[in-house]
N, C-alpha and C positions, 0 to 999 in steps of 0.2 A: 522601149515598151516592156521588155522582159523584166527590167529592174522595177518598173511601176507595178507590174503584176505580182512580183515577189514581195514588194512592200505591202500591197493589199492583202496578200495571203498571210503574212506575218501578223498584221493587225487583226485579221480575222481569228487567227489561232489564239492570240492574246486575249481577245474579247471573249471567246468561248470559255476561257478559264475564269473570266470575270462574271459570267452571266448569272450564276447562282448567288452572287454576293451583292452586286450593285444594280442590277437591271430594274428599272421602273417601268418597263414596257416589254412587249414580246419581241422586239427587234431593236437594232441600232442602225442609224444612218451614218455611214462613214463620211459621206458627202451628201448634202441636200441643197438644192437650188429651188427657191419658190418665189412666186409672184402673186400678189393679191390685188384685185381691183374692186373698188367700191364706188360705183357711179351713183348719181343722185336719183335712185329708185328705191322706194321703201314702202312698207305696209303699216308700220306703226312708229310713233314718235318721229313723224316725218313732217312736222308743222313748224320747223325752225328755219334756219338758213340753208340754202342749197349747198351741198357738200360733196366733193369728190376726193377720194383717197386712193393712193396706190402705194404698195409696199413691196420691196425686193429684199430677199435675204439669201445669203450664201453662207453655209455653216459646215463645220466638220466636227467629228468626235473621234478622239484618239486615246484609247485606254492603254496604259502600260503597267505591267505587273512588276512587283519587287521580287527578290529572290525566293521569298517564302511562298510564292504562288497564291497568296491570300489577299495581300494588300497591294496598293498601287496608287497611281495618279491618273487622272482623266483630263486631257487637254481639249477644250471645246471652243476654238476661235470662231468668230462670225463677223460678217459685214452686213449692214442693213441700210436701207434708204427709204424714207417717207417722203411722198409728194402730196401736198394738201392744197385744196382750192376751196374757199368758202365765199359765197356771195351774200352780201347783206348791205347794211348802210355803209360800212367800210369793207371793201373786198379784201380778202387775205389769200395770198398764194405764195407758198414757200416749199423748199426742198431741204430736208435735214438728213444728215448722215450719221452713222454710228459704226464703230469698230470696237470689238471687245475681246478679252482673253480671260474666260473663266478657267481657273485651275483648281481641280478638286483632289483631295486626299481621302482615300478610302481606308478605313481601319476596321478589320474584322475582329470583333470582341470574342464571339464564340459561334457555335453553329446556328444560333437563332438571332443574335444581335450584331448589327454593324453600324458604323458611324461614317458619315460623309461630311467633310468640311471643305467649303468652297470659297476661294477669294476671286473677286471680279475687278479687273481694271478695264476702263472703257473711256472712249472719247465720243461725245455726242455733240454735233455742231452743224452749222450751215455749210461748213467745208472742213476737210481733214488736213490740218497743217500743224506746224510747230506751235502756232499760237492758240490752238484749240484747248479748251478746258478739259481736265481729266475728272473722272468720277471713280470713286473707290467704294466697293461694297463686298458683301459676302453672304454666305448662308451656312447653316448647320442643320443636318438632317439625320435623325436616328431611325433605324429600320428594325422591325421585328418580324420574323418569318415563323409561321406555324409549323407543326410537326411534319405535315405532308408536303410542305413547300408550295402549296397552291394559293396561299393568302399571305400577303405581307402588308402591314400598315406602317406608316411613317409619320413622324412629327418633328417639327423644328421651327426655325425662324429665318427670315431674310431681312437684310438691312442694307441700305444704299444711301450714299450722300448725294441725293438728287439736287438739282439746281433750285427747286422750290423749297428745299429743306430736307431734313433727315426722314427717310421713308423706311418704316419698320412694318413687317407683315408676318403674322404667324403662318406656319405651313402644316398641312395635313395631307398625307398621301396614301395611296392604295395601289396594290398590284395584285389583282385577283384573277386567277385562271378559273373562270366560271364553269367552263366545259372544254373539251378538246378543241372546239371551234370558236369559243367566245372568250374574250378577255376584257377586263375593265382596269384601266390604269391611269395614273396621273397624280399631280400634286396640286391641291387646291390652296389658295384661290386662283392659281395660275392656269391650270389646264386639267381636263378630264376627258378620256376617250373610251368609248365602247366600240370594240372591234369584233366583227364576226366573219369567219371564213365561209364563203359560198362555194368556191371551187379551189383547186390547187393554185390558180393564178389570179383569182378575183376575191377581194375582201371588201367589206362595206361596213358602215357604222355611223355613229354620231359623235361629235366632238364639241367641247367648250373650251374657250381660252379667254384669258383676261390679261391685258397689257397696260402697264403704267410706266411711261418713260418721259424723261425731260431732256431737252436739247438747248444748247446755247443758240439764241436767236440773233440779237445784235446788242452791242455794248454789254450791259449787265442784265439784259432781258433774257427770258427763256421761253421755249415753246414746249407745252406739255400735252400729251395725249393719254386719255384713259379710254381704251377700246375693249369692248366685250363682244365676243362673237359666239354664236351657236349655229352649227351647221351639220350637214350630212355629207359623207365622203365615200369615194370608191377608190381602191388601190388596185391597179392592174399591173401584174408582174410580166413585163415584156421579156425578161429573161429570168434566170434564177435570182439574180441580185439587183437588176435594174427595174425600178418601180416608177410608174406614172401615177401620181396622186391628183384626183379631181375633187373639189369640194365647193359646195354652195350653201349659203346661209344668210343670216341677218345679224347686224350689230344691234346692241341695245345699251342704253345709258351711256352713249358715247359723249365724251367731253373733250374739247380742244380749247386750251387756254394759253394765253401769253401773259407775261408780267415780270415783276422783279421779286427777288426773295423777300425783301423787306420794303415793299412799295405797292404800287397799284397793280391790279390784275384784271384781265379782260377775259370773259367767257364768250367765245365766238358762236355759241348757240348752234352747234353743228347738228345736222339731221342724222338720224339713224337710218342706215341704208342696207340694201342687200349687198353681198360680196361674193366674188368668185375667186377661187384659189386654184392654181395649177403648179405642181411641183414635180421635180425629177430627182430621184435619189438612188445612190448605190447602197443597198440595204442588206443586212445580215439578219435573217429570221432566227429566233431562238426558241419560239414556241409555235 
């Protein structure tokens, strides 16, 4: 137990040296476990096929500095699991798994500019085994911080060899300390969060996230999900570092498809539904 606490302390100290260079949010989750449930209950775009989704994710973030105390690497492994059930003319029920290792290199150019280059190796399949197919991708992100350090904008691109084809996406990010109690941060089109501190232990806000992933389904077929979520959240600090996150919202423009890279494709006409998210994290606050 003492060794574990020592390791956590070392990681915390390393990250505090990183915070003014790489941070895209006012905190870092060294460990995060989350579960999302989306039953077939919705208020709009709910006239298609009955759909139930559940999602489990276990992730970690480990930043390590080089000797110059300015640059370094960030290791961010994660495991995820999607379970989907769609009722229609042909019912669809499947579980897909993913495991990934994003590895990022941070290079500080000067006091205002920095560059983050990320490589991503992942397996997305109906099971995780030696026969699972690999996906390779990466991202590059440049960041510019203003003179007072309260506003940073970022731009770059993401590319991944998805099973449905090459997926390329431009990136535009922001990290804005609006006030001592309010922060706006994220990288679009992937995510954007507005966070406000109510008390020392209670934070609330609104968040948007967009997910596009593909998984091997069977033979040369794939399962693809495009999930967009808009919700409200509350973060309760049970201790200084242990945080319980609760979120509720609605999906929109959800698409679940199966097909072949160069063949027939099926849109399962999934309903947009409400979702509930519950997460537990070991978190270091920076702002």
